[in-house]
All heavy atoms as a GROMACS GRO file, in nm:
protein
  599
    1MET      N    1   0.086  -0.118   0.000
    1MET     CA    2   0.000   0.000   0.000
    1MET      C    3   0.090   0.124   0.000
    1MET      O    4   0.181   0.136   0.081
    1MET     CB    5  -0.089  -0.002   0.124
    1MET     CG    6  -0.180   0.118   0.135
    1MET     SD    7  -0.282   0.124   0.285
    1MET     CE    8  -0.380  -0.021   0.270
    2ASP      N    9   0.064   0.214  -0.090
    2ASP     CA   10   0.146   0.335  -0.097
    2ASP      C   11   0.100   0.440   0.005
    2ASP      O   12  -0.004   0.425   0.068
    2ASP     CB   13   0.148   0.393  -0.238
    2ASP     CG   14   0.016   0.457  -0.279
    2ASP    OD1   15  -0.086   0.433  -0.213
    2ASP    OD2   16   0.015   0.531  -0.378
    3GLN      N   17   0.181   0.542   0.020
    3GLN     CA   18   0.154   0.646   0.121
    3GLN      C   19   0.020   0.715   0.097
    3GLN      O   20  -0.055   0.739   0.191
    3GLN     CB   21   0.266   0.748   0.122
    3GLN     CG   22   0.247   0.858   0.223
    3GLN     CD   23   0.363   0.955   0.226
    3GLN    OE1   24   0.471   0.925   0.178
    3GLN    NE2   25   0.342   1.071   0.281
    4GLY      N   26  -0.011   0.748  -0.028
    4GLY     CA   27  -0.137   0.815  -0.059
    4GLY      C   28  -0.257   0.733  -0.017
    4GLY      O   29  -0.353   0.785   0.039
    5ALA      N   30  -0.253   0.603  -0.044
    5ALA     CA   31  -0.363   0.515  -0.005
    5ALA      C   32  -0.374   0.504   0.147
    5ALA      O   33  -0.483   0.503   0.203
    5ALA     CB   34  -0.344   0.377  -0.066
    6ARG      N   35  -0.258   0.499   0.214
    6ARG     CA   36  -0.257   0.492   0.361
    6ARG      C   37  -0.322   0.617   0.420
    6ARG      O   38  -0.403   0.609   0.512
    6ARG     CB   39  -0.112   0.481   0.408
    6ARG     CG   40  -0.092   0.380   0.514
    6ARG     CD   41   0.055   0.367   0.553
    6ARG     NE   42   0.113   0.253   0.484
    6ARG     CZ   43   0.208   0.260   0.392
    6ARG    NH1   44   0.259   0.374   0.358
    6ARG    NH2   45   0.254   0.151   0.336
    7TYR      N   46  -0.284   0.734   0.367
    7TYR     CA   47  -0.340   0.859   0.415
    7TYR      C   48  -0.490   0.863   0.391
    7TYR      O   49  -0.568   0.901   0.479
    7TYR     CB   50  -0.274   0.978   0.346
    7TYR     CG   51  -0.139   1.019   0.400
    7TYR    CD1   52  -0.058   0.931   0.471
    7TYR    CD2   53  -0.091   1.146   0.380
    7TYR    CE1   54   0.066   0.969   0.520
    7TYR    CE2   55   0.033   1.187   0.429
    7TYR     CZ   56   0.110   1.098   0.499
    7TYR     OH   57   0.232   1.137   0.548
    8ALA      N   58  -0.533   0.826   0.269
    8ALA     CA   59  -0.676   0.828   0.236
    8ALA      C   60  -0.754   0.733   0.325
    8ALA      O   61  -0.864   0.768   0.372
    8ALA     CB   62  -0.696   0.795   0.088
    9ASN      N   63  -0.701   0.615   0.350
    9ASN     CA   64  -0.770   0.520   0.438
    9ASN      C   65  -0.786   0.575   0.579
    9ASN      O   66  -0.892   0.561   0.642
    9ASN     CB   67  -0.696   0.386   0.443
    9ASN     CG   68  -0.714   0.306   0.316
    9ASN    OD1   69  -0.806   0.328   0.239
    9ASN    ND2   70  -0.624   0.212   0.294
   10ALA      N   71  -0.682   0.638   0.630
   10ALA     CA   72  -0.688   0.696   0.764
   10ALA      C   73  -0.790   0.810   0.768
   10ALA      O   74  -0.868   0.821   0.862
   10ALA     CB   75  -0.551   0.747   0.807
   11LEU      N   76  -0.791   0.893   0.664
   11LEU     CA   77  -0.887   1.004   0.660
   11LEU      C   78  -1.030   0.953   0.651
   11LEU      O   79  -1.121   1.006   0.715
   11LEU     CB   80  -0.856   1.098   0.543
   11LEU     CG   81  -0.728   1.180   0.562
   11LEU    CD1   82  -0.686   1.242   0.429
   11LEU    CD2   83  -0.747   1.288   0.666
   12ARG      N   84  -1.052   0.846   0.572
   12ARG     CA   85  -1.188   0.789   0.563
   12ARG      C   86  -1.234   0.733   0.699
   12ARG      O   87  -1.347   0.753   0.740
   12ARG     CB   88  -1.191   0.677   0.459
   12ARG     CG   89  -1.214   0.724   0.318
   12ARG     CD   90  -1.249   0.606   0.229
   12ARG     NE   91  -1.186   0.596   0.102
   12ARG     CZ   92  -1.059   0.598   0.069
   12ARG    NH1   93  -0.968   0.611   0.158
   12ARG    NH2   94  -1.018   0.588  -0.054
   13ALA      N   95  -1.144   0.662   0.765
   13ALA     CA   96  -1.177   0.607   0.897
   13ALA      C   97  -1.207   0.718   0.997
   13ALA      O   98  -1.301   0.709   1.076
   13ALA     CB   99  -1.065   0.518   0.947
   14ALA      N  100  -1.128   0.824   0.994
   14ALA     CA  101  -1.150   0.937   1.085
   14ALA      C  102  -1.282   1.006   1.054
   14ALA      O  103  -1.357   1.041   1.146
   14ALA     CB  104  -1.035   1.036   1.074
   15ALA      N  105  -1.313   1.025   0.926
   15ALA     CA  106  -1.441   1.088   0.888
   15ALA      C  107  -1.557   1.002   0.936
   15ALA      O  108  -1.656   1.054   0.989
   15ALA     CB  109  -1.447   1.109   0.737
   16SER      N  110  -1.545   0.873   0.921
   16SER     CA  111  -1.650   0.782   0.967
   16SER      C  112  -1.668   0.791   1.118
   16SER      O  113  -1.780   0.794   1.169
   16SER     CB  114  -1.616   0.639   0.925
   16SER     OG  115  -1.710   0.549   0.974
   17THR      N  116  -1.558   0.797   1.191
   17THR     CA  117  -1.562   0.806   1.337
   17THR      C  118  -1.632   0.933   1.383
   17THR      O  119  -1.711   0.931   1.478
   17THR     CB  120  -1.419   0.801   1.395
   17THR    OG1  121  -1.361   0.675   1.362
   17THR    CG2  122  -1.420   0.820   1.546
   18LEU      N  123  -1.604   1.043   1.314
   18LEU     CA  124  -1.661   1.172   1.355
   18LEU      C  125  -1.800   1.198   1.300
   18LEU      O  126  -1.867   1.290   1.344
   18LEU     CB  127  -1.568   1.286   1.311
   18LEU     CG  128  -1.434   1.293   1.384
   18LEU    CD1  129  -1.347   1.403   1.324
   18LEU    CD2  130  -1.454   1.318   1.532
   19GLY      N  131  -1.843   1.119   1.203
   19GLY     CA  132  -1.976   1.139   1.149
   19GLY      C  133  -1.978   1.210   1.015
   19GLY      O  134  -2.080   1.267   0.976
   20GLY      N  135  -1.868   1.210   0.944
   20GLY     CA  136  -1.866   1.267   0.810
   20GLY      C  137  -1.746   1.355   0.782
   20GLY      O  138  -1.674   1.397   0.873
   21ALA      N  139  -1.727   1.381   0.654
   21ALA     CA  140  -1.613   1.461   0.609
   21ALA      C  141  -1.619   1.604   0.660
   21ALA      O  142  -1.517   1.665   0.691
   21ALA     CB  143  -1.605   1.459   0.457
   22SER      N  144  -1.738   1.660   0.672
   22SER     CA  145  -1.752   1.798   0.721
   22SER      C  146  -1.705   1.810   0.866
   22SER      O  147  -1.638   1.906   0.904
   22SER     CB  148  -1.895   1.847   0.710
   22SER     OG  149  -1.931   1.860   0.575
   23ARG      N  150  -1.738   1.711   0.946
   23ARG     CA  151  -1.693   1.713   1.086
   23ARG      C  152  -1.542   1.693   1.095
   23ARG      O  153  -1.475   1.752   1.178
   23ARG     CB  154  -1.766   1.608   1.166
   23ARG     CG  155  -1.910   1.647   1.191
   23ARG     CD  156  -1.975   1.555   1.287
   23ARG     NE  157  -2.111   1.601   1.311
   23ARG     CZ  158  -2.198   1.537   1.384
   23ARG    NH1  159  -2.164   1.424   1.442
   23ARG    NH2  160  -2.318   1.585   1.400
   24LEU      N  161  -1.489   1.607   1.008
   24LEU     CA  162  -1.344   1.590   1.006
   24LEU      C  163  -1.276   1.720   0.966
   24LEU      O  164  -1.175   1.759   1.025
   24LEU     CB  165  -1.304   1.478   0.909
   24LEU     CG  166  -1.154   1.455   0.893
   24LEU    CD1  167  -1.089   1.419   1.026
   24LEU    CD2  168  -1.128   1.348   0.788
   25ALA      N  169  -1.334   1.790   0.870
   25ALA     CA  170  -1.279   1.920   0.829
   25ALA      C  171  -1.274   2.016   0.947
   25ALA      O  172  -1.173   2.083   0.969
   25ALA     CB  173  -1.362   1.979   0.715
   26GLY      N  174  -1.381   2.023   1.024
   26GLY     CA  175  -1.383   2.109   1.142
   26GLY      C  176  -1.279   2.068   1.244
   26GLY      O  177  -1.212   2.153   1.303
   27TYR      N  178  -1.264   1.940   1.263
   27TYR     CA  179  -1.166   1.888   1.359
   27TYR      C  180  -1.024   1.925   1.317
   27TYR      O  181  -0.941   1.962   1.400
   27TYR     CB  182  -1.182   1.737   1.370
   27TYR     CG  183  -1.093   1.672   1.472
   27TYR    CD1  184  -1.136   1.657   1.603
   27TYR    CD2  185  -0.967   1.625   1.439
   27TYR    CE1  186  -1.055   1.597   1.699
   27TYR    CE2  187  -0.886   1.565   1.532
   27TYR     CZ  188  -0.930   1.551   1.663
   27TYR     OH  189  -0.850   1.492   1.757
   28LEU      N  190  -0.999   1.915   1.187
   28LEU     CA  191  -0.864   1.944   1.136
   28LEU      C  192  -0.841   2.092   1.108
   28LEU      O  193  -0.728   2.133   1.080
   28LEU     CB  194  -0.838   1.863   1.007
   28LEU     CG  195  -0.836   1.711   1.022
   28LEU    CD1  196  -0.823   1.645   0.887
   28LEU    CD2  197  -0.725   1.668   1.116
   29GLY      N  198  -0.948   2.171   1.110
   29GLY     CA  199  -0.935   2.314   1.085
   29GLY      C  200  -0.913   2.349   0.939
   29GLY      O  201  -0.842   2.445   0.907
   30VAL      N  202  -0.972   2.270   0.850
   30VAL     CA  203  -0.964   2.295   0.706
   30VAL      C  204  -1.105   2.298   0.650
   30VAL      O  205  -1.202   2.262   0.717
   30VAL     CB  206  -0.879   2.189   0.633
   30VAL    CG1  207  -0.735   2.189   0.685
   30VAL    CG2  208  -0.940   2.051   0.646
   31SER      N  209  -1.118   2.337   0.524
   31SER     CA  210  -1.250   2.344   0.462
   31SER      C  211  -1.298   2.203   0.425
   31SER      O  212  -1.217   2.113   0.398
   31SER     CB  213  -1.246   2.430   0.336
   31SER     OG  214  -1.178   2.362   0.233
   32PRO      N  215  -1.430   2.185   0.421
   32PRO     CA  216  -1.484   2.056   0.375
   32PRO      C  217  -1.438   2.021   0.233
   32PRO      O  218  -1.416   1.905   0.202
   32PRO     CB  219  -1.636   2.076   0.381
   32PRO     CG  220  -1.656   2.182   0.484
   32PRO     CD  221  -1.537   2.273   0.469
   33GLN      N  222  -1.420   2.122   0.149
   33GLN     CA  223  -1.374   2.098   0.013
   33GLN      C  224  -1.232   2.040   0.012
   33GLN      O  225  -1.199   1.954  -0.070
   33GLN     CB  226  -1.377   2.228  -0.070
   33GLN     CG  227  -1.516   2.281  -0.095
   33GLN     CD  228  -1.573   2.360   0.024
   33GLN    OE1  229  -1.504   2.389   0.122
   33GLN    NE2  230  -1.700   2.395   0.014
   34THR      N  231  -1.150   2.087   0.104
   34THR     CA  232  -1.013   2.034   0.114
   34THR      C  233  -1.015   1.887   0.153
   34THR      O  234  -0.946   1.805   0.093
   34THR     CB  235  -0.932   2.117   0.216
   34THR    OG1  236  -0.923   2.252   0.170
   34THR    CG2  237  -0.792   2.061   0.235
   35VAL      N  238  -1.097   1.853   0.252
   35VAL     CA  239  -1.107   1.713   0.294
   35VAL      C  240  -1.160   1.628   0.179
   35VAL      O  241  -1.111   1.517   0.155
   35VAL     CB  242  -1.194   1.698   0.421
   35VAL    CG1  243  -1.224   1.552   0.450
   35VAL    CG2  244  -1.126   1.762   0.540
   36GLN      N  245  -1.259   1.677   0.108
   36GLN     CA  246  -1.314   1.602  -0.007
   36GLN      C  247  -1.206   1.578  -0.112
   36GLN      O  248  -1.198   1.469  -0.170
   36GLN     CB  249  -1.433   1.675  -0.068
   36GLN     CG  250  -1.558   1.672   0.018
   36GLN     CD  251  -1.610   1.530   0.041
   36GLN    OE1  252  -1.585   1.437  -0.033
   36GLN    NE2  253  -1.686   1.515   0.149
   37ALA      N  254  -1.122   1.678  -0.137
   37ALA     CA  255  -1.012   1.662  -0.234
   37ALA      C  256  -0.914   1.555  -0.187
   37ALA      O  257  -0.864   1.476  -0.267
   37ALA     CB  258  -0.942   1.795  -0.257
   38TRP      N  259  -0.885   1.552  -0.057
   38TRP     CA  260  -0.795   1.451  -0.003
   38TRP      C  261  -0.856   1.312  -0.016
   38TRP      O  262  -0.790   1.218  -0.055
   38TRP     CB  263  -0.764   1.477   0.144
   38TRP     CG  264  -0.688   1.602   0.172
   38TRP    CD1  265  -0.611   1.676   0.085
   38TRP    CD2  266  -0.680   1.670   0.297
   38TRP    NE1  267  -0.556   1.784   0.149
   38TRP    CE2  268  -0.597   1.783   0.279
   38TRP    CE3  269  -0.734   1.647   0.423
   38TRP    CZ2  270  -0.567   1.871   0.383
   38TRP    CZ3  271  -0.705   1.733   0.526
   38TRP    CH2  272  -0.622   1.844   0.507
   39LEU      N  273  -0.985   1.300   0.020
   39LEU     CA  274  -1.052   1.170   0.015
   39LEU      C  275  -1.063   1.118  -0.128
   39LEU      O  276  -1.055   0.998  -0.152
   39LEU     CB  277  -1.191   1.180   0.078
   39LEU     CG  278  -1.193   1.204   0.229
   39LEU    CD1  279  -1.334   1.230   0.276
   39LEU    CD2  280  -1.132   1.087   0.304
   40ALA      N  281  -1.080   1.209  -0.224
   40ALA     CA  282  -1.093   1.170  -0.365
   40ALA      C  283  -0.957   1.147  -0.431
   40ALA      O  284  -0.950   1.102  -0.545
   40ALA     CB  285  -1.170   1.277  -0.441
   41GLY      N  286  -0.849   1.181  -0.361
   41GLY     CA  287  -0.716   1.164  -0.418
   41GLY      C  288  -0.674   1.274  -0.512
   41GLY      O  289  -0.573   1.262  -0.582
   42ARG      N  290  -0.749   1.384  -0.515
   42ARG     CA  291  -0.712   1.498  -0.601
   42ARG      C  292  -0.596   1.577  -0.544
   42ARG      O  293  -0.523   1.643  -0.617
   42ARG     CB  294  -0.832   1.589  -0.623
   42ARG     CG  295  -0.943   1.527  -0.705
   42ARG     CD  296  -1.049   1.628  -0.743
   42ARG     NE  297  -1.105   1.700  -0.631
   42ARG     CZ  298  -1.211   1.663  -0.560
   42ARG    NH1  299  -1.273   1.550  -0.588
   42ARG    NH2  300  -1.255   1.736  -0.460
   43GLU      N  301  -0.581   1.573  -0.412
   43GLU     CA  302  -0.471   1.641  -0.344
   43GLU      C  303  -0.416   1.549  -0.236
   43GLU      O  304  -0.490   1.468  -0.180
   43GLU     CB  305  -0.519   1.770  -0.277
   43GLU     CG  306  -0.568   1.877  -0.371
   43GLU     CD  307  -0.616   2.000  -0.295
   43GLU    OE1  308  -0.577   2.020  -0.179
   43GLU    OE2  309  -0.694   2.075  -0.354
   44ALA      N  310  -0.289   1.562  -0.210
   44ALA     CA  311  -0.227   1.485  -0.102
   44ALA      C  312  -0.240   1.564   0.028
   44ALA      O  313  -0.205   1.682   0.032
   44ALA     CB  314  -0.081   1.459  -0.132
   45PRO      N  315  -0.290   1.502   0.134
   45PRO     CA  316  -0.299   1.573   0.261
   45PRO      C  317  -0.162   1.592   0.322
   45PRO      O  318  -0.072   1.510   0.303
   45PRO     CB  319  -0.385   1.481   0.347
   45PRO     CG  320  -0.363   1.346   0.290
   45PRO     CD  321  -0.338   1.365   0.143
   46PRO      N  322  -0.143   1.699   0.398
   46PRO     CA  323  -0.016   1.718   0.468
   46PRO      C  324  -0.003   1.617   0.584
   46PRO      O  325  -0.102   1.559   0.628
   46PRO     CB  326  -0.024   1.861   0.520
   46PRO     CG  327  -0.170   1.891   0.528
   46PRO     CD  328  -0.236   1.810   0.422
   47LEU      N  329   0.118   1.600   0.630
   47LEU     CA  330   0.144   1.507   0.739
   47LEU      C  331   0.058   1.540   0.861
   47LEU      O  332   0.007   1.449   0.927
   47LEU     CB  333   0.292   1.510   0.776
   47LEU     CG  334   0.334   1.419   0.893
   47LEU    CD1  335   0.304   1.273   0.862
   47LEU    CD2  336   0.481   1.439   0.924
   48GLN      N  337   0.039   1.667   0.891
   48GLN     CA  338  -0.041   1.706   1.009
   48GLN      C  339  -0.185   1.655   0.997
   48GLN      O  340  -0.245   1.617   1.098
   48GLN     CB  341  -0.039   1.857   1.028
   48GLN     CG  342   0.092   1.909   1.085
   48GLN     CD  343   0.128   1.844   1.217
   48GLN    OE1  344   0.222   1.765   1.224
   48GLN    NE2  345   0.056   1.875   1.321
   49ALA      N  346  -0.240   1.655   0.877
   49ALA     CA  347  -0.376   1.603   0.859
   49ALA      C  348  -0.379   1.453   0.883
   49ALA      O  349  -0.472   1.401   0.946
   49ALA     CB  350  -0.427   1.637   0.719
   50PHE      N  351  -0.278   1.383   0.834
   50PHE     CA  352  -0.269   1.239   0.857
   50PHE      C  353  -0.257   1.210   1.006
   50PHE      O  354  -0.328   1.123   1.059
   50PHE     CB  355  -0.149   1.183   0.781
   50PHE     CG  356  -0.123   1.038   0.806
   50PHE    CD1  357  -0.213   0.940   0.767
   50PHE    CD2  358  -0.007   0.997   0.871
   50PHE    CE1  359  -0.189   0.805   0.790
   50PHE    CE2  360   0.019   0.863   0.894
   50PHE     CZ  361  -0.073   0.767   0.853
   51LEU      N  362  -0.171   1.284   1.076
   51LEU     CA  363  -0.157   1.264   1.221
   51LEU      C  364  -0.287   1.296   1.294
   51LEU      O  365  -0.324   1.229   1.390
   51LEU     CB  366  -0.042   1.349   1.276
   51LEU     CG  367   0.098   1.309   1.229
   51LEU    CD1  368   0.201   1.408   1.284
   51LEU    CD2  369   0.132   1.168   1.269
   52GLY      N  370  -0.358   1.400   1.248
   52GLY     CA  371  -0.488   1.433   1.306
   52GLY      C  372  -0.587   1.320   1.287
   52GLY      O  373  -0.665   1.286   1.378
   53ALA      N  374  -0.586   1.258   1.170
   53ALA     CA  375  -0.674   1.144   1.143
   53ALA      C  376  -0.639   1.028   1.236
   53ALA      O  377  -0.728   0.961   1.289
   53ALA     CB  378  -0.664   1.102   0.997
   54LEU      N  379  -0.510   1.004   1.257
   54LEU     CA  380  -0.469   0.898   1.350
   54LEU      C  381  -0.515   0.927   1.492
   54LEU      O  382  -0.554   0.836   1.565
   54LEU     CB  383  -0.317   0.880   1.346
   54LEU     CG  384  -0.258   0.825   1.216
   54LEU    CD1  385  -0.106   0.812   1.229
   54LEU    CD2  386  -0.320   0.693   1.177
   55ASP      N  387  -0.512   1.053   1.531
   55ASP     CA  388  -0.562   1.091   1.664
   55ASP      C  389  -0.709   1.056   1.678
   55ASP      O  390  -0.752   1.003   1.780
   55ASP     CB  391  -0.543   1.240   1.689
   55ASP     CG  392  -0.398   1.281   1.711
   55ASP    OD1  393  -0.316   1.193   1.744
   55ASP    OD2  394  -0.368   1.400   1.695
   56VAL      N  395  -0.786   1.087   1.575
   56VAL     CA  396  -0.930   1.057   1.578
   56VAL      C  397  -0.952   0.907   1.588
   56VAL      O  398  -1.032   0.860   1.670
   56VAL     CB  399  -1.000   1.114   1.452
   56VAL    CG1  400  -1.142   1.060   1.441
   56VAL    CG2  401  -1.000   1.265   1.455
   57ILE      N  402  -0.879   0.831   1.507
   57ILE     CA  403  -0.894   0.686   1.510
   57ILE      C  404  -0.856   0.631   1.647
   57ILE      O  405  -0.925   0.546   1.702
   57ILE     CB  406  -0.807   0.622   1.399
   57ILE    CG1  407  -0.861   0.663   1.261
   57ILE    CG2  408  -0.804   0.470   1.413
   57ILE    CD1  409  -0.764   0.637   1.147
   58ALA      N  410  -0.748   0.681   1.704
   58ALA     CA  411  -0.703   0.634   1.836
   58ALA      C  412  -0.804   0.669   1.945
   58ALA      O  413  -0.826   0.590   2.037
   58ALA     CB  414  -0.566   0.694   1.870
   59ASP      N  415  -0.865   0.786   1.933
   59ASP     CA  416  -0.963   0.829   2.033
   59ASP      C  417  -1.097   0.759   2.016
   59ASP      O  418  -1.176   0.755   2.110
   59ASP     CB  419  -0.986   0.980   2.027
   59ASP     CG  420  -0.872   1.060   2.087
   59ASP    OD1  421  -0.788   1.000   2.156
   59ASP    OD2  422  -0.868   1.181   2.064
   60GLY      N  423  -1.124   0.707   1.898
   60GLY     CA  424  -1.252   0.642   1.871
   60GLY      C  425  -1.367   0.738   1.896
   60GLY      O  426  -1.361   0.854   1.858
   61PRO      N  427  -1.472   0.691   1.964
   61PRO     CA  428  -1.589   0.777   1.985
   61PRO      C  429  -1.560   0.898   2.073
   61PRO      O  430  -1.634   0.995   2.070
   61PRO     CB  431  -1.690   0.683   2.053
   61PRO     CG  432  -1.609   0.571   2.107
   61PRO     CD  433  -1.488   0.558   2.019
   62PHE      N  434  -1.449   0.896   2.147
   62PHE     CA  435  -1.416   1.009   2.232
   62PHE      C  436  -1.360   1.126   2.152
   62PHE      O  437  -1.345   1.236   2.204
   62PHE     CB  438  -1.317   0.967   2.341
   62PHE     CG  439  -1.371   0.857   2.428
   62PHE    CD1  440  -1.326   0.728   2.413
   62PHE    CD2  441  -1.470   0.884   2.521
   62PHE    CE1  442  -1.378   0.626   2.492
   62PHE    CE2  443  -1.523   0.783   2.599
   62PHE     CZ  444  -1.477   0.653   2.584
   63ALA      N  445  -1.326   1.104   2.026
   63ALA     CA  446  -1.270   1.210   1.940
   63ALA      C  447  -1.369   1.324   1.922
   63ALA      O  448  -1.330   1.437   1.898
   63ALA     CB  449  -1.231   1.154   1.804
   64ARG      N  450  -1.496   1.297   1.934
   64ARG     CA  451  -1.598   1.402   1.916
   64ARG      C  452  -1.586   1.512   2.020
   64ARG      O  453  -1.639   1.620   2.004
   64ARG     CB  454  -1.738   1.342   1.920
   64ARG     CG  455  -1.764   1.250   1.805
   64ARG     CD  456  -1.897   1.180   1.820
   64ARG     NE  457  -1.905   1.071   1.727
   64ARG     CZ  458  -1.994   1.065   1.630
   64ARG    NH1  459  -2.083   1.158   1.615
   64ARG    NH2  460  -1.994   0.962   1.549
   65HIS      N  461  -1.515   1.485   2.127
   65HIS     CA  462  -1.499   1.584   2.234
   65HIS      C  463  -1.375   1.669   2.215
   65HIS      O  464  -1.340   1.747   2.302
   65HIS     CB  465  -1.496   1.514   2.370
   65HIS     CG  466  -1.620   1.435   2.396
   65HIS    ND1  467  -1.742   1.493   2.416
   65HIS    CD2  468  -1.640   1.302   2.399
   65HIS    CE1  469  -1.833   1.398   2.433
   65HIS    NE2  470  -1.773   1.281   2.423
   66HIS      N  471  -1.307   1.654   2.102
   66HIS     CA  472  -1.189   1.734   2.065
   66HIS      C  473  -1.078   1.727   2.168
   66HIS      O  474  -1.011   1.824   2.195
   66HIS     CB  475  -1.228   1.880   2.038
   66HIS     CG  476  -1.315   1.892   1.919
   66HIS    ND1  477  -1.266   1.882   1.791
   66HIS    CD2  478  -1.448   1.911   1.907
   66HIS    CE1  479  -1.366   1.896   1.706
   66HIS    NE2  480  -1.476   1.913   1.773
   67ARG      N  481  -1.057   1.610   2.226
   67ARG     CA  482  -0.942   1.590   2.313
   67ARG      C  483  -0.822   1.579   2.222
   67ARG      O  484  -0.812   1.488   2.141
   67ARG     CB  485  -0.960   1.460   2.393
   67ARG     CG  486  -0.853   1.438   2.495
   67ARG     CD  487  -0.887   1.316   2.580
   67ARG     NE  488  -0.896   1.195   2.501
   67ARG     CZ  489  -0.795   1.110   2.485
   67ARG    NH1  490  -0.681   1.132   2.544
   67ARG    NH2  491  -0.810   1.002   2.412
   68ARG      N  492  -0.731   1.672   2.231
   68ARG     CA  493  -0.621   1.682   2.136
   68ARG      C  494  -0.490   1.629   2.191
   68ARG      O  495  -0.400   1.704   2.225
   68ARG     CB  496  -0.603   1.827   2.091
   68ARG     CG  497  -0.725   1.892   2.029
   68ARG     CD  498  -0.753   1.840   1.895
   68ARG     NE  499  -0.647   1.886   1.806
   68ARG     CZ  500  -0.652   1.875   1.676
   68ARG    NH1  501  -0.754   1.821   1.618
   68ARG    NH2  502  -0.552   1.917   1.603
   69VAL      N  503  -0.478   1.498   2.204
   69VAL     CA  504  -0.351   1.436   2.239
   69VAL      C  505  -0.285   1.397   2.109
   69VAL      O  506  -0.336   1.314   2.035
   69VAL     CB  507  -0.372   1.312   2.329
   69VAL    CG1  508  -0.241   1.243   2.357
   69VAL    CG2  509  -0.443   1.352   2.456
   70ARG      N  510  -0.175   1.458   2.079
   70ARG     CA  511  -0.108   1.436   1.951
   70ARG      C  512  -0.024   1.310   1.954
   70ARG      O  513   0.056   1.289   2.045
   70ARG     CB  514  -0.018   1.555   1.915
   70ARG     CG  515  -0.089   1.688   1.907
   70ARG     CD  516  -0.195   1.694   1.804
   70ARG     NE  517  -0.141   1.650   1.676
   70ARG     CZ  518  -0.211   1.648   1.565
   70ARG    NH1  519  -0.335   1.688   1.565
   70ARG    NH2  520  -0.159   1.606   1.454
   71VAL      N  521  -0.040   1.226   1.854
   71VAL     CA  522   0.038   1.104   1.842
   71VAL      C  523   0.187   1.138   1.837
   71VAL      O  524   0.268   1.076   1.905
   71VAL     CB  525  -0.003   1.025   1.715
   71VAL    CG1  526   0.090   0.908   1.692
   71VAL    CG2  527  -0.147   0.978   1.729
   72ALA      N  528   0.224   1.238   1.759
   72ALA     CA  529   0.365   1.275   1.746
   72ALA      C  530   0.422   1.324   1.879
   72ALA      O  531   0.538   1.299   1.910
   72ALA     CB  532   0.381   1.383   1.639
   73LEU      N  533   0.342   1.392   1.959
   73LEU     CA  534   0.391   1.442   2.088
   73LEU      C  535   0.416   1.328   2.185
   73LEU      O  536   0.512   1.330   2.260
   73LEU     CB  537   0.293   1.542   2.148
   73LEU     CG  538   0.282   1.675   2.076
   73LEU    CD1  539   0.178   1.763   2.142
   73LEU    CD2  540   0.416   1.746   2.074
   74ILE      N  541   0.330   1.230   2.181
   74ILE     CA  542   0.350   1.115   2.269
   74ILE      C  543   0.481   1.047   2.234
   74ILE      O  544   0.561   1.015   2.321
   74ILE     CB  545   0.232   1.017   2.256
   74ILE    CG1  546   0.105   1.080   2.314
   74ILE    CG2  547   0.264   0.885   2.327
   74ILE    CD1  548  -0.020   1.000   2.289
   75ARG      N  549   0.506   1.028   2.106
   75ARG     CA  550   0.630   0.964   2.062
   75ARG      C  551   0.750   1.046   2.107
   75ARG      O  552   0.848   0.992   2.156
   75ARG     CB  553   0.630   0.949   1.911
   75ARG     CG  554   0.752   0.876   1.860
   75ARG     CD  555   0.756   0.866   1.709
   75ARG     NE  556   0.766   1.000   1.655
   75ARG     CZ  557   0.700   1.044   1.549
   75ARG    NH1  558   0.621   0.965   1.483
   75ARG    NH2  559   0.714   1.167   1.506
   76ASP      N  560   0.744   1.178   2.093
   76ASP     CA  561   0.855   1.265   2.133
   76ASP      C  562   0.879   1.259   2.284
   76ASP      O  563   0.993   1.259   2.329
   76ASP     CB  564   0.829   1.410   2.092
   76ASP     CG  565   0.837   1.429   1.941
   76ASP    OD1  566   0.894   1.339   1.872
   76ASP    OD2  567   0.786   1.531   1.892
   77GLU      N  568   0.773   1.254   2.362
   77GLU     CA  569   0.788   1.250   2.507
   77GLU      C  570   0.849   1.118   2.552
   77GLU      O  571   0.924   1.113   2.648
   77GLU     CB  572   0.654   1.272   2.575
   77GLU     CG  573   0.606   1.416   2.563
   77GLU     CD  574   0.467   1.438   2.618
   77GLU    OE1  575   0.413   1.344   2.683
   77GLU    OE2  576   0.413   1.546   2.598
   78LEU      N  577   0.818   1.009   2.483
   78LEU     CA  578   0.874   0.879   2.518
   78LEU      C  579   1.023   0.872   2.489
   78LEU      O  580   1.096   0.796   2.552
   78LEU     CB  581   0.801   0.768   2.444
   78LEU     CG  582   0.656   0.744   2.486
   78LEU    CD1  583   0.592   0.640   2.397
   78LEU    CD2  584   0.646   0.703   2.631
   79ALA      N  585   1.069   0.954   2.396
   79ALA     CA  586   1.210   0.952   2.359
   79ALA      C  587   1.298   1.018   2.465
   79ALA      O  588   1.418   0.996   2.469
   79ALA     CB  589   1.230   1.021   2.224
   80HIS      N  590   1.238   1.100   2.551
   80HIS     CA  591   1.317   1.175   2.652
   80HIS      C  592   1.338   1.095   2.776
   80HIS      O  593   1.289   1.026   2.835
   80HIS     CB  594   1.250   1.307   2.686
   80HIS     CG  595   1.244   1.399   2.568
   80HIS    ND1  596   1.356   1.453   2.512
   80HIS    CD2  597   1.139   1.444   2.495
   80HIS    CE1  598   1.322   1.529   2.410
   80HIS    NE2  599   1.190   1.525   2.398
   0.00000   0.00000   0.00000
């Protein structure tokens, strides 16, 4: 699986968890059109969007409460 497919799969799972692409857009702080372009493969999402999608997936149903524990920050803290 290539990186683009991995990113798109994560974004789809995150959108499903939050209740749709519009809610994912709000969570990530981007426009719904941007998320739609990422999901359709017209644009590649930035790494931060991918990490945000992973946060949503990790939080599961609790992601709706906008608890912002960053996956990258956890990794950085474990390294110290």
